[in-house]
N, CA, C, O and CB atoms as a CASP TS submission, in Angstrom:
PFRMAT TS
TARGET T0000
AUTHOR 0000-0000-0000
METHOD Language model
MODEL 1
PARENT N/A
ATOM      1  N   UNK     1       0.849  -1.203   0.000  1.00  0.00           N
ATOM      2  CA  UNK     1       0.005   0.009  -0.010  1.00  0.00           C
ATOM      3  C   UNK     1       0.864   1.262   0.001  1.00  0.00           C
ATOM      4  O   UNK     1       0.652   2.175  -0.797  1.00  0.00           O
ATOM      5  CB  UNK     1      -0.954   0.019   1.201  1.00  0.00           C
ATOM      6  N   UNK     2       1.819   1.305   0.893  1.00  0.00           N
ATOM      7  CA  UNK     2       2.685   2.480   1.010  1.00  0.00           C
ATOM      8  C   UNK     2       3.487   2.672  -0.271  1.00  0.00           C
ATOM      9  O   UNK     2       3.713   3.809  -0.685  1.00  0.00           O
ATOM     10  CB  UNK     2       3.634   2.344   2.223  1.00  0.00           C
ATOM     11  N   UNK     3       3.926   1.579  -0.913  1.00  0.00           N
ATOM     12  CA  UNK     3       4.701   1.668  -2.126  1.00  0.00           C
ATOM     13  C   UNK     3       3.882   2.295  -3.210  1.00  0.00           C
ATOM     14  O   UNK     3       4.397   3.106  -3.980  1.00  0.00           O
ATOM     15  CB  UNK     3       5.196   0.312  -2.554  1.00  0.00           C
ATOM     16  N   UNK     4       2.598   1.940  -3.297  1.00  0.00           N
ATOM     17  CA  UNK     4       1.739   2.485  -4.360  1.00  0.00           C
ATOM     18  C   UNK     4       1.541   3.990  -4.146  1.00  0.00           C
ATOM     19  O   UNK     4       1.540   4.744  -5.119  1.00  0.00           O
ATOM     20  CB  UNK     4       0.358   1.751  -4.389  1.00  0.00           C
ATOM     21  N   UNK     5       1.376   4.440  -2.909  1.00  0.00           N
ATOM     22  CA  UNK     5       1.187   5.856  -2.651  1.00  0.00           C
ATOM     23  C   UNK     5       2.441   6.630  -3.022  1.00  0.00           C
ATOM     24  O   UNK     5       2.361   7.689  -3.644  1.00  0.00           O
ATOM     25  CB  UNK     5       0.824   6.095  -1.185  1.00  0.00           C
ATOM     26  N   UNK     6       3.598   6.103  -2.642  1.00  0.00           N
ATOM     27  CA  UNK     6       4.846   6.783  -2.969  1.00  0.00           C
ATOM     28  C   UNK     6       5.044   6.837  -4.467  1.00  0.00           C
ATOM     29  O   UNK     6       5.494   7.851  -5.001  1.00  0.00           O
ATOM     30  CB  UNK     6       6.032   6.088  -2.305  1.00  0.00           C
ATOM     31  N   UNK     7       4.708   5.750  -5.151  1.00  0.00           N
ATOM     32  CA  UNK     7       4.835   5.725  -6.602  1.00  0.00           C
ATOM     33  C   UNK     7       3.891   6.723  -7.284  1.00  0.00           C
ATOM     34  O   UNK     7       4.259   7.395  -8.247  1.00  0.00           O
ATOM     35  CB  UNK     7       4.562   4.322  -7.118  1.00  0.00           C
ATOM     36  N   UNK     8       2.671   6.799  -6.759  1.00  0.00           N
ATOM     37  CA  UNK     8       1.702   7.739  -7.347  1.00  0.00           C
ATOM     38  C   UNK     8       2.153   9.194  -7.100  1.00  0.00           C
ATOM     39  O   UNK     8       2.032  10.036  -7.989  1.00  0.00           O
ATOM     40  CB  UNK     8       0.273   7.501  -6.747  1.00  0.00           C
ATOM     41  N   UNK     9       2.677   9.489  -5.883  1.00  0.00           N
ATOM     42  CA  UNK     9       3.155  10.819  -5.632  1.00  0.00           C
ATOM     43  C   UNK     9       4.363  11.158  -6.510  1.00  0.00           C
ATOM     44  O   UNK     9       4.483  12.291  -6.976  1.00  0.00           O
ATOM     45  CB  UNK     9       3.503  10.970  -4.174  1.00  0.00           C
ATOM     46  N   UNK    10       5.225  10.230  -6.733  1.00  0.00           N
ATOM     47  CA  UNK    10       6.347  10.434  -7.588  1.00  0.00           C
ATOM     48  C   UNK    10       5.969  10.718  -9.009  1.00  0.00           C
ATOM     49  O   UNK    10       6.517  11.624  -9.637  1.00  0.00           O
ATOM     50  CB  UNK    10       7.215   9.278  -7.537  1.00  0.00           C
ATOM     51  N   UNK    11       5.040   9.956  -9.522  1.00  0.00           N
ATOM     52  CA  UNK    11       4.549  10.154 -10.876  1.00  0.00           C
ATOM     53  C   UNK    11       3.858  11.488 -11.009  1.00  0.00           C
ATOM     54  O   UNK    11       4.062  12.200 -11.992  1.00  0.00           O
ATOM     55  CB  UNK    11       3.606   9.037 -11.271  1.00  0.00           C
ATOM     56  N   UNK    12       3.039  11.839 -10.029  1.00  0.00           N
ATOM     57  CA  UNK    12       2.317  13.146 -10.072  1.00  0.00           C
ATOM     58  C   UNK    12       3.271  14.316  -9.996  1.00  0.00           C
ATOM     59  O   UNK    12       3.102  15.302 -10.713  1.00  0.00           O
ATOM     60  CB  UNK    12       1.305  13.249  -8.919  1.00  0.00           C
ATOM     61  N   UNK    13       4.277  14.221  -9.130  1.00  0.00           N
ATOM     62  CA  UNK    13       5.259  15.332  -9.024  1.00  0.00           C
ATOM     63  C   UNK    13       6.071  15.414 -10.305  1.00  0.00           C
ATOM     64  O   UNK    13       6.333  16.520 -10.778  1.00  0.00           O
ATOM     65  CB  UNK    13       6.213  15.135  -7.791  1.00  0.00           C
ATOM     66  N   UNK    14       6.467  14.338 -10.867  1.00  0.00           N
ATOM     67  CA  UNK    14       7.204  14.354 -12.167  1.00  0.00           C
ATOM     68  C   UNK    14       6.370  14.944 -13.262  1.00  0.00           C
ATOM     69  O   UNK    14       6.881  15.731 -14.058  1.00  0.00           O
ATOM     70  CB  UNK    14       7.637  12.943 -12.575  1.00  0.00           C
ATOM     71  N   UNK    15       5.078  14.592 -13.341  1.00  0.00           N
ATOM     72  CA  UNK    15       4.245  15.137 -14.376  1.00  0.00           C
ATOM     73  C   UNK    15       4.046  16.642 -14.188  1.00  0.00           C
ATOM     74  O   UNK    15       4.071  17.398 -15.159  1.00  0.00           O
ATOM     75  CB  UNK    15       2.913  14.422 -14.400  1.00  0.00           C
ATOM     76  N   UNK    16       3.851  17.071 -12.956  1.00  0.00           N
ATOM     77  CA  UNK    16       3.694  18.493 -12.678  1.00  0.00           C
ATOM     78  C   UNK    16       4.945  19.262 -13.097  1.00  0.00           C
ATOM     79  O   UNK    16       4.829  20.317 -13.722  1.00  0.00           O
ATOM     80  CB  UNK    16       3.401  18.719 -11.187  1.00  0.00           C
ATOM     81  N   UNK    17       6.114  18.772 -12.774  1.00  0.00           N
ATOM     82  CA  UNK    17       7.379  19.455 -13.134  1.00  0.00           C
ATOM     83  C   UNK    17       7.544  19.457 -14.645  1.00  0.00           C
ATOM     84  O   UNK    17       7.958  20.460 -15.227  1.00  0.00           O
ATOM     85  CB  UNK    17       8.609  18.764 -12.456  1.00  0.00           C
ATOM     86  N   UNK    18       7.221  18.328 -15.288  1.00  0.00           N
ATOM     87  CA  UNK    18       7.393  18.235 -16.756  1.00  0.00           C
ATOM     88  C   UNK    18       6.448  19.195 -17.466  1.00  0.00           C
ATOM     89  O   UNK    18       6.820  19.785 -18.481  1.00  0.00           O
ATOM     90  CB  UNK    18       7.142  16.784 -17.250  1.00  0.00           C
ATOM     91  N   UNK    19       5.250  19.359 -16.959  1.00  0.00           N
ATOM     92  CA  UNK    19       4.288  20.252 -17.594  1.00  0.00           C
ATOM     93  C   UNK    19       4.540  21.710 -17.266  1.00  0.00           C
ATOM     94  O   UNK    19       4.165  22.587 -18.044  1.00  0.00           O
ATOM     95  CB  UNK    19       2.895  19.881 -17.184  1.00  0.00           C
ATOM     96  N   UNK    20       5.168  21.988 -16.134  1.00  0.00           N
ATOM     97  CA  UNK    20       5.431  23.395 -15.749  1.00  0.00           C
ATOM     98  C   UNK    20       6.694  23.913 -16.389  1.00  0.00           C
ATOM     99  O   UNK    20       6.824  25.126 -16.548  1.00  0.00           O
ATOM    100  CB  UNK    20       5.538  23.533 -14.228  1.00  0.00           C
ATOM    101  N   UNK    21       7.605  23.091 -16.754  1.00  0.00           N
ATOM    102  CA  UNK    21       8.886  23.558 -17.293  1.00  0.00           C
ATOM    103  C   UNK    21       8.743  24.365 -18.579  1.00  0.00           C
ATOM    104  O   UNK    21       9.387  25.408 -18.686  1.00  0.00           O
ATOM    105  CB  UNK    21       9.788  22.381 -17.546  1.00  0.00           C
ATOM    106  N   UNK    22       7.933  23.948 -19.574  1.00  0.00           N
ATOM    107  CA  UNK    22       7.797  24.775 -20.782  1.00  0.00           C
ATOM    108  C   UNK    22       7.195  26.166 -20.496  1.00  0.00           C
ATOM    109  O   UNK    22       7.561  27.145 -21.145  1.00  0.00           O
ATOM    110  CB  UNK    22       6.928  24.045 -21.803  1.00  0.00           C
ATOM    111  N   UNK    23       6.296  26.244 -19.547  1.00  0.00           N
ATOM    112  CA  UNK    23       5.695  27.551 -19.210  1.00  0.00           C
ATOM    113  C   UNK    23       6.722  28.476 -18.630  1.00  0.00           C
ATOM    114  O   UNK    23       6.724  29.669 -18.936  1.00  0.00           O
ATOM    115  CB  UNK    23       4.539  27.389 -18.225  1.00  0.00           C
ATOM    116  N   UNK    24       7.599  27.957 -17.797  1.00  0.00           N
ATOM    117  CA  UNK    24       8.648  28.786 -17.208  1.00  0.00           C
ATOM    118  C   UNK    24       9.658  29.243 -18.239  1.00  0.00           C
ATOM    119  O   UNK    24      10.197  30.343 -18.124  1.00  0.00           O
ATOM    120  CB  UNK    24       9.353  28.032 -16.108  1.00  0.00           C
ATOM    121  N   UNK    25       9.923  28.436 -19.230  1.00  0.00           N
ATOM    122  CA  UNK    25      10.902  28.783 -20.247  1.00  0.00           C
ATOM    123  C   UNK    25      10.361  29.824 -21.221  1.00  0.00           C
ATOM    124  O   UNK    25      11.133  30.550 -21.849  1.00  0.00           O
ATOM    125  CB  UNK    25      11.329  27.540 -21.002  1.00  0.00           C
ATOM    126  N   UNK    26       9.019  29.900 -21.350  1.00  0.00           N
ATOM    127  CA  UNK    26       8.446  30.801 -22.317  1.00  0.00           C
ATOM    128  C   UNK    26       8.256  32.208 -21.781  1.00  0.00           C
ATOM    129  O   UNK    26       7.950  33.114 -22.557  1.00  0.00           O
ATOM    130  CB  UNK    26       7.150  30.265 -22.786  1.00  0.00           C
ATOM    131  N   UNK    27       8.424  32.424 -20.492  1.00  0.00           N
ATOM    132  CA  UNK    27       8.194  33.770 -19.959  1.00  0.00           C
ATOM    133  C   UNK    27       9.514  34.493 -19.828  1.00  0.00           C
ATOM    134  O   UNK    27      10.257  34.283 -18.869  1.00  0.00           O
ATOM    135  CB  UNK    27       7.471  33.716 -18.596  1.00  0.00           C
ATOM    136  N   UNK    28       9.804  35.348 -20.798  1.00  0.00           N
ATOM    137  CA  UNK    28      11.096  36.054 -20.877  1.00  0.00           C
ATOM    138  C   UNK    28      11.022  37.367 -20.140  1.00  0.00           C
ATOM    139  O   UNK    28      12.048  38.031 -19.991  1.00  0.00           O
ATOM    140  CB  UNK    28      11.506  36.297 -22.340  1.00  0.00           C
ATOM    141  N   UNK    29       9.832  37.785 -19.659  1.00  0.00           N
ATOM    142  CA  UNK    29       9.664  39.112 -19.093  1.00  0.00           C
ATOM    143  C   UNK    29       9.662  39.064 -17.578  1.00  0.00           C
ATOM    144  O   UNK    29       9.154  40.000 -16.959  1.00  0.00           O
ATOM    145  CB  UNK    29       8.383  39.745 -19.597  1.00  0.00           C
ATOM    146  N   UNK    30      10.186  38.055 -16.955  1.00  0.00           N
ATOM    147  CA  UNK    30      10.157  37.889 -15.496  1.00  0.00           C
ATOM    148  C   UNK    30      10.892  39.019 -14.791  1.00  0.00           C
ATOM    149  O   UNK    30      10.419  39.504 -13.764  1.00  0.00           O
ATOM    150  CB  UNK    30      10.772  36.548 -15.099  1.00  0.00           C
ATOM    151  N   UNK    31      12.028  39.449 -15.310  1.00  0.00           N
ATOM    152  CA  UNK    31      12.881  40.440 -14.643  1.00  0.00           C
ATOM    153  C   UNK    31      12.527  41.878 -14.967  1.00  0.00           C
ATOM    154  O   UNK    31      13.276  42.789 -14.615  1.00  0.00           O
ATOM    155  CB  UNK    31      14.304  40.202 -15.008  1.00  0.00           C
ATOM    156  N   UNK    32      11.409  42.102 -15.626  1.00  0.00           N
ATOM    157  CA  UNK    32      11.013  43.462 -15.948  1.00  0.00           C
ATOM    158  C   UNK    32      10.691  44.240 -14.676  1.00  0.00           C
ATOM    159  O   UNK    32      10.089  43.684 -13.757  1.00  0.00           O
ATOM    160  CB  UNK    32       9.808  43.458 -16.894  1.00  0.00           C
ATOM    161  N   UNK    33      11.069  45.490 -14.602  1.00  0.00           N
ATOM    162  CA  UNK    33      10.807  46.318 -13.407  1.00  0.00           C
ATOM    163  C   UNK    33       9.342  46.407 -13.038  1.00  0.00           C
ATOM    164  O   UNK    33       8.994  46.541 -11.865  1.00  0.00           O
ATOM    165  CB  UNK    33      11.334  47.704 -13.620  1.00  0.00           C
ATOM    166  N   UNK    34       8.487  46.333 -14.039  1.00  0.00           N
ATOM    167  CA  UNK    34       7.049  46.452 -13.795  1.00  0.00           C
ATOM    168  C   UNK    34       6.491  45.289 -12.998  1.00  0.00           C
ATOM    169  O   UNK    34       5.461  45.436 -12.341  1.00  0.00           O
ATOM    170  CB  UNK    34       6.313  46.560 -15.100  1.00  0.00           C
ATOM    171  N   UNK    35       7.156  44.117 -13.038  1.00  0.00           N
ATOM    172  CA  UNK    35       6.646  42.909 -12.413  1.00  0.00           C
ATOM    173  C   UNK    35       7.409  42.495 -11.188  1.00  0.00           C
ATOM    174  O   UNK    35       7.121  41.430 -10.642  1.00  0.00           O
ATOM    175  CB  UNK    35       6.657  41.806 -13.381  1.00  0.00           C
ATOM    176  N   UNK    36       8.365  43.267 -10.717  1.00  0.00           N
ATOM    177  CA  UNK    36       9.192  42.844  -9.590  1.00  0.00           C
ATOM    178  C   UNK    36       8.460  42.866  -8.222  1.00  0.00           C
ATOM    179  O   UNK    36       8.921  42.208  -7.289  1.00  0.00           O
ATOM    180  CB  UNK    36      10.408  43.732  -9.521  1.00  0.00           C
ATOM    181  N   UNK    37       7.399  43.559  -8.085  1.00  0.00           N
ATOM    182  CA  UNK    37       6.769  43.708  -6.783  1.00  0.00           C
ATOM    183  C   UNK    37       6.036  42.481  -6.313  1.00  0.00           C
ATOM    184  O   UNK    37       5.844  42.318  -5.108  1.00  0.00           O
ATOM    185  CB  UNK    37       5.837  44.840  -6.811  1.00  0.00           C
ATOM    186  N   UNK    38       5.612  41.600  -7.215  1.00  0.00           N
ATOM    187  CA  UNK    38       4.775  40.480  -6.755  1.00  0.00           C
ATOM    188  C   UNK    38       5.427  39.116  -6.789  1.00  0.00           C
ATOM    189  O   UNK    38       4.737  38.105  -6.660  1.00  0.00           O
ATOM    190  CB  UNK    38       3.558  40.423  -7.566  1.00  0.00           C
ATOM    191  N   UNK    39       6.782  39.056  -6.965  1.00  0.00           N
ATOM    192  CA  UNK    39       7.421  37.738  -7.024  1.00  0.00           C
ATOM    193  C   UNK    39       7.303  37.014  -5.673  1.00  0.00           C
ATOM    194  O   UNK    39       7.289  35.783  -5.648  1.00  0.00           O
ATOM    195  CB  UNK    39       8.911  37.879  -7.428  1.00  0.00           C
ATOM    196  N   UNK    40       7.219  37.738  -4.559  1.00  0.00           N
ATOM    197  CA  UNK    40       7.195  37.134  -3.241  1.00  0.00           C
ATOM    198  C   UNK    40       5.917  36.351  -3.043  1.00  0.00           C
ATOM    199  O   UNK    40       5.883  35.466  -2.188  1.00  0.00           O
ATOM    200  CB  UNK    40       7.340  38.192  -2.160  1.00  0.00           C
ATOM    201  N   UNK    41       4.853  36.635  -3.797  1.00  0.00           N
ATOM    202  CA  UNK    41       3.603  35.868  -3.671  1.00  0.00           C
ATOM    203  C   UNK    41       3.810  34.416  -4.048  1.00  0.00           C
ATOM    204  O   UNK    41       3.144  33.541  -3.494  1.00  0.00           O
ATOM    205  CB  UNK    41       2.507  36.476  -4.546  1.00  0.00           C
ATOM    206  N   UNK    42       4.728  34.129  -4.991  1.00  0.00           N
ATOM    207  CA  UNK    42       4.945  32.741  -5.370  1.00  0.00           C
ATOM    208  C   UNK    42       5.465  31.918  -4.186  1.00  0.00           C
ATOM    209  O   UNK    42       5.072  30.762  -4.030  1.00  0.00           O
ATOM    210  CB  UNK    42       5.926  32.661  -6.542  1.00  0.00           C
ATOM    211  N   UNK    43       6.334  32.484  -3.356  1.00  0.00           N
ATOM    212  CA  UNK    43       6.795  31.781  -2.212  1.00  0.00           C
ATOM    213  C   UNK    43       5.680  31.512  -1.197  1.00  0.00           C
ATOM    214  O   UNK    43       5.623  30.442  -0.592  1.00  0.00           O
ATOM    215  CB  UNK    43       7.896  32.544  -1.582  1.00  0.00           C
ATOM    216  N   UNK    44       4.814  32.482  -1.026  1.00  0.00           N
ATOM    217  CA  UNK    44       3.708  32.343  -0.121  1.00  0.00           C
ATOM    218  C   UNK    44       2.746  31.253  -0.632  1.00  0.00           C
ATOM    219  O   UNK    44       2.333  30.386   0.139  1.00  0.00           O
ATOM    220  CB  UNK    44       2.983  33.691   0.044  1.00  0.00           C
ATOM    221  N   UNK    45       2.402  31.290  -1.875  1.00  0.00           N
ATOM    222  CA  UNK    45       1.519  30.298  -2.419  1.00  0.00           C
ATOM    223  C   UNK    45       2.095  28.893  -2.410  1.00  0.00           C
ATOM    224  O   UNK    45       1.385  27.925  -2.138  1.00  0.00           O
ATOM    225  CB  UNK    45       1.156  30.672  -3.789  1.00  0.00           C
ATOM    226  N   UNK    46       3.412  28.782  -2.714  1.00  0.00           N
ATOM    227  CA  UNK    46       4.071  27.492  -2.676  1.00  0.00           C
ATOM    228  C   UNK    46       4.072  26.936  -1.249  1.00  0.00           C
ATOM    229  O   UNK    46       3.806  25.750  -1.052  1.00  0.00           O
ATOM    230  CB  UNK    46       5.506  27.608  -3.212  1.00  0.00           C
ATOM    231  N   UNK    47       4.367  27.777  -0.254  1.00  0.00           N
ATOM    232  CA  UNK    47       4.352  27.298   1.118  1.00  0.00           C
ATOM    233  C   UNK    47       2.959  26.893   1.579  1.00  0.00           C
ATOM    234  O   UNK    47       2.801  25.889   2.275  1.00  0.00           O
ATOM    235  CB  UNK    47       4.903  28.354   2.034  1.00  0.00           C
ATOM    236  N   UNK    48       1.933  27.678   1.190  1.00  0.00           N
ATOM    237  CA  UNK    48       0.581  27.294   1.519  1.00  0.00           C
ATOM    238  C   UNK    48       0.172  25.959   0.904  1.00  0.00           C
ATOM    239  O   UNK    48      -0.488  25.145   1.550  1.00  0.00           O
ATOM    240  CB  UNK    48      -0.359  28.359   1.079  1.00  0.00           C
ATOM    241  N   UNK    49       0.574  25.741  -0.360  1.00  0.00           N
ATOM    242  CA  UNK    49       0.262  24.501  -1.065  1.00  0.00           C
ATOM    243  C   UNK    49       0.914  23.318  -0.358  1.00  0.00           C
ATOM    244  O   UNK    49       0.278  22.292  -0.120  1.00  0.00           O
ATOM    245  CB  UNK    49       0.729  24.576  -2.533  1.00  0.00           C
ATOM    246  N   UNK    50       2.205  23.481  -0.025  1.00  0.00           N
ATOM    247  CA  UNK    50       2.910  22.385   0.661  1.00  0.00           C
ATOM    248  C   UNK    50       2.275  22.101   2.020  1.00  0.00           C
ATOM    249  O   UNK    50       2.095  20.935   2.371  1.00  0.00           O
ATOM    250  CB  UNK    50       4.408  22.728   0.839  1.00  0.00           C
ATOM    251  N   UNK    51       1.935  23.119   2.785  1.00  0.00           N
ATOM    252  CA  UNK    51       1.327  22.913   4.091  1.00  0.00           C
ATOM    253  C   UNK    51      -0.063  22.267   3.932  1.00  0.00           C
ATOM    254  O   UNK    51      -0.439  21.427   4.749  1.00  0.00           O
ATOM    255  CB  UNK    51       1.222  24.261   4.858  1.00  0.00           C
ATOM    256  N   UNK    52      -0.822  22.638   2.908  1.00  0.00           N
ATOM    257  CA  UNK    52      -2.118  22.027   2.672  1.00  0.00           C
ATOM    258  C   UNK    52      -2.024  20.557   2.364  1.00  0.00           C
ATOM    259  O   UNK    52      -2.816  19.756   2.860  1.00  0.00           O
ATOM    260  CB  UNK    52      -2.813  22.720   1.560  1.00  0.00           C
ATOM    261  N   UNK    53      -1.054  20.201   1.542  1.00  0.00           N
ATOM    262  CA  UNK    53      -0.841  18.785   1.150  1.00  0.00           C
ATOM    263  C   UNK    53      -0.422  17.988   2.394  1.00  0.00           C
ATOM    264  O   UNK    53      -0.904  16.877   2.615  1.00  0.00           O
ATOM    265  CB  UNK    53       0.262  18.661   0.007  1.00  0.00           C
ATOM    266  N   UNK    54       0.466  18.553   3.190  1.00  0.00           N
ATOM    267  CA  UNK    54       0.910  17.894   4.403  1.00  0.00           C
ATOM    268  C   UNK    54      -0.238  17.705   5.358  1.00  0.00           C
ATOM    269  O   UNK    54      -0.432  16.611   5.889  1.00  0.00           O
ATOM    270  CB  UNK    54       2.016  18.680   5.066  1.00  0.00           C
ATOM    271  N   UNK    55      -1.016  18.772   5.591  1.00  0.00           N
ATOM    272  CA  UNK    55      -2.190  18.706   6.465  1.00  0.00           C
ATOM    273  C   UNK    55      -3.222  17.710   6.034  1.00  0.00           C
ATOM    274  O   UNK    55      -3.771  16.982   6.860  1.00  0.00           O
ATOM    275  CB  UNK    55      -2.824  20.028   6.552  1.00  0.00           C
ATOM    276  N   UNK    56      -3.498  17.665   4.736  1.00  0.00           N
ATOM    277  CA  UNK    56      -4.479  16.679   4.227  1.00  0.00           C
ATOM    278  C   UNK    56      -3.952  15.285   4.369  1.00  0.00           C
ATOM    279  O   UNK    56      -4.708  14.372   4.702  1.00  0.00           O
ATOM    280  CB  UNK    56      -4.827  16.948   2.762  1.00  0.00           C
ATOM    281  N   UNK    57      -2.682  15.092   4.127  1.00  0.00           N
ATOM    282  CA  UNK    57      -2.109  13.723   4.287  1.00  0.00           C
ATOM    283  C   UNK    57      -2.142  13.264   5.703  1.00  0.00           C
ATOM    284  O   UNK    57      -2.516  12.119   5.958  1.00  0.00           O
ATOM    285  CB  UNK    57      -0.679  13.669   3.792  1.00  0.00           C
ATOM    286  N   UNK    58      -1.767  14.100   6.652  1.00  0.00           N
ATOM    287  CA  UNK    58      -1.814  13.756   8.057  1.00  0.00           C
ATOM    288  C   UNK    58      -3.247  13.514   8.517  1.00  0.00           C
ATOM    289  O   UNK    58      -3.537  12.548   9.222  1.00  0.00           O
ATOM    290  CB  UNK    58      -1.170  14.853   8.889  1.00  0.00           C
ATOM    291  N   UNK    59      -4.121  14.397   8.110  1.00  0.00           N
ATOM    292  CA  UNK    59      -5.533  14.200   8.489  1.00  0.00           C
ATOM    293  C   UNK    59      -6.111  12.912   7.969  1.00  0.00           C
ATOM    294  O   UNK    59      -6.848  12.235   8.685  1.00  0.00           O
ATOM    295  CB  UNK    59      -6.366  15.341   7.993  1.00  0.00           C
ATOM    296  N   UNK    60      -5.793  12.552   6.728  1.00  0.00           N
ATOM    297  CA  UNK    60      -6.260  11.296   6.171  1.00  0.00           C
ATOM    298  C   UNK    60      -5.689  10.097   6.937  1.00  0.00           C
ATOM    299  O   UNK    60      -6.400   9.138   7.236  1.00  0.00           O
ATOM    300  CB  UNK    60      -5.885  11.207   4.695  1.00  0.00           C
ATOM    301  N   UNK    61      -4.438  10.171   7.236  1.00  0.00           N
ATOM    302  CA  UNK    61      -3.813   9.073   7.981  1.00  0.00           C
ATOM    303  C   UNK    61      -4.391   8.920   9.345  1.00  0.00           C
ATOM    304  O   UNK    61      -4.618   7.795   9.790  1.00  0.00           O
ATOM    305  CB  UNK    61      -2.339   9.280   8.092  1.00  0.00           C
ATOM    306  N   UNK    62      -4.642  10.015  10.039  1.00  0.00           N
ATOM    307  CA  UNK    62      -5.194   9.951  11.422  1.00  0.00           C
ATOM    308  C   UNK    62      -6.635   9.511  11.439  1.00  0.00           C
ATOM    309  O   UNK    62      -7.023   8.674  12.254  1.00  0.00           O
ATOM    310  CB  UNK    62      -5.083  11.308  12.111  1.00  0.00           C
ATOM    311  N   UNK    63      -7.441  10.073  10.537  1.00  0.00           N
ATOM    312  CA  UNK    63      -8.870   9.798  10.588  1.00  0.00           C
ATOM    313  C   UNK    63      -9.277   8.485   9.876  1.00  0.00           C
ATOM    314  O   UNK    63     -10.281   7.874  10.242  1.00  0.00           O
ATOM    315  CB  UNK    63      -9.615  10.956   9.974  1.00  0.00           C
ATOM    316  N   UNK    64      -8.505   8.057   8.869  1.00  0.00           N
ATOM    317  CA  UNK    64      -8.923   6.892   8.079  1.00  0.00           C
ATOM    318  C   UNK    64      -7.992   5.689   8.253  1.00  0.00           C
ATOM    319  O   UNK    64      -8.428   4.593   8.606  1.00  0.00           O
ATOM    320  CB  UNK    64      -8.992   7.268   6.610  1.00  0.00           C
ATOM    321  N   UNK    65      -6.724   5.915   8.001  1.00  0.00           N
ATOM    322  CA  UNK    65      -5.802   4.780   7.979  1.00  0.00           C
ATOM    323  C   UNK    65      -5.555   4.200   9.369  1.00  0.00           C
ATOM    324  O   UNK    65      -5.641   2.983   9.528  1.00  0.00           O
ATOM    325  CB  UNK    65      -4.485   5.199   7.363  1.00  0.00           C
ATOM    326  N   UNK    66      -5.265   4.974  10.335  1.00  0.00           N
ATOM    327  CA  UNK    66      -4.987   4.433  11.685  1.00  0.00           C
ATOM    328  C   UNK    66      -6.152   3.671  12.259  1.00  0.00           C
ATOM    329  O   UNK    66      -5.955   2.546  12.720  1.00  0.00           O
ATOM    330  CB  UNK    66      -4.618   5.548  12.632  1.00  0.00           C
ATOM    331  N   UNK    67      -7.344   4.207  12.262  1.00  0.00           N
ATOM    332  CA  UNK    67      -8.481   3.418  12.794  1.00  0.00           C
ATOM    333  C   UNK    67      -8.778   2.153  11.968  1.00  0.00           C
ATOM    334  O   UNK    67      -9.201   1.128  12.503  1.00  0.00           O
ATOM    335  CB  UNK    67      -9.739   4.292  12.842  1.00  0.00           C
ATOM    336  N   UNK    68      -8.550   2.254  10.692  1.00  0.00           N
ATOM    337  CA  UNK    68      -8.833   1.094   9.822  1.00  0.00           C
ATOM    338  C   UNK    68      -7.916  -0.079  10.129  1.00  0.00           C
ATOM    339  O   UNK    68      -8.346  -1.232  10.173  1.00  0.00           O
ATOM    340  CB  UNK    68      -8.686   1.483   8.349  1.00  0.00           C
ATOM    341  N   UNK    69      -6.645   0.240  10.340  1.00  0.00           N
ATOM    342  CA  UNK    69      -5.678  -0.839  10.575  1.00  0.00           C
ATOM    343  C   UNK    69      -5.529  -1.236  12.048  1.00  0.00           C
ATOM    344  O   UNK    69      -4.886  -2.237  12.365  1.00  0.00           O
ATOM    345  CB  UNK    69      -4.337  -0.428  10.041  1.00  0.00           C
ATOM    346  N   UNK    70      -6.118  -0.455  12.931  1.00  0.00           N
ATOM    347  CA  UNK    70      -6.095  -0.813  14.365  1.00  0.00           C
ATOM    348  C   UNK    70      -7.388  -1.519  14.761  1.00  0.00           C
ATOM    349  O   UNK    70      -7.552  -1.875  15.928  1.00  0.00           O
ATOM    350  CB  UNK    70      -5.889   0.451  15.244  1.00  0.00           C
ATOM    351  N   UNK    71      -8.274  -1.721  13.860  1.00  0.00           N
ATOM    352  CA  UNK    71      -9.483  -2.468  14.165  1.00  0.00           C
ATOM    353  C   UNK    71     -10.634  -1.625  14.673  1.00  0.00           C
ATOM    354  O   UNK    71     -11.669  -2.172  15.054  1.00  0.00           O
ATOM    355  CB  UNK    71      -9.176  -3.501  15.159  1.00  0.00           C
ATOM    356  N   UNK    72     -10.487  -0.318  14.690  1.00  0.00           N
ATOM    357  CA  UNK    72     -11.555   0.549  15.192  1.00  0.00           C
ATOM    358  C   UNK    72     -12.524   0.834  14.052  1.00  0.00           C
ATOM    359  O   UNK    72     -12.180   0.711  12.877  1.00  0.00           O
ATOM    360  CB  UNK    72     -10.978   1.879  15.782  1.00  0.00           C
ATOM    361  N   UNK    73     -13.714   1.210  14.414  1.00  0.00           N
ATOM    362  CA  UNK    73     -14.774   1.543  13.455  1.00  0.00           C
ATOM    363  C   UNK    73     -14.475   2.928  12.844  1.00  0.00           C
ATOM    364  O   UNK    73     -14.156   3.869  13.570  1.00  0.00           O
ATOM    365  CB  UNK    73     -16.193   1.528  14.154  1.00  0.00           C
ATOM    366  N   UNK    74     -14.576   3.043  11.546  1.00  0.00           N
ATOM    367  CA  UNK    74     -14.354   4.304  10.857  1.00  0.00           C
ATOM    368  C   UNK    74     -15.708   4.920  10.570  1.00  0.00           C
ATOM    369  O   UNK    74     -16.546   4.284   9.932  1.00  0.00           O
ATOM    370  CB  UNK    74     -13.533   4.106   9.545  1.00  0.00           C
ATOM    371  N   UNK    75     -15.949   6.151  11.028  1.00  0.00           N
ATOM    372  CA  UNK    75     -17.193   6.836  10.752  1.00  0.00           C
ATOM    373  C   UNK    75     -17.133   7.454   9.369  1.00  0.00           C
ATOM    374  O   UNK    75     -16.126   8.043   8.978  1.00  0.00           O
ATOM    375  CB  UNK    75     -17.480   7.903  11.815  1.00  0.00           C
ATOM    376  N   UNK    76     -18.215   7.313   8.643  1.00  0.00           N
ATOM    377  CA  UNK    76     -18.260   7.850   7.279  1.00  0.00           C
ATOM    378  C   UNK    76     -19.195   8.996   7.174  1.00  0.00           C
ATOM    379  O   UNK    76     -19.353   9.567   6.095  1.00  0.00           O
ATOM    380  CB  UNK    76     -18.657   6.795   6.298  1.00  0.00           C
TER
END
């Protein structure tokens, strides 16, 4: 089970990076003075995304996986 989850996450991350790379290469206007004020938002959004994924993973493990494998009843 754990191997399948890790494999799925690896494939999803690879696909995301592969699809995002051409978009990053096509934007040549990143360093323009007009656009320098909002680059910090990308760090904020990336951190929020990572924290959301971690929170959802931990919540799923605590609410679903642990009771399921310890023999407790899972409320649906």
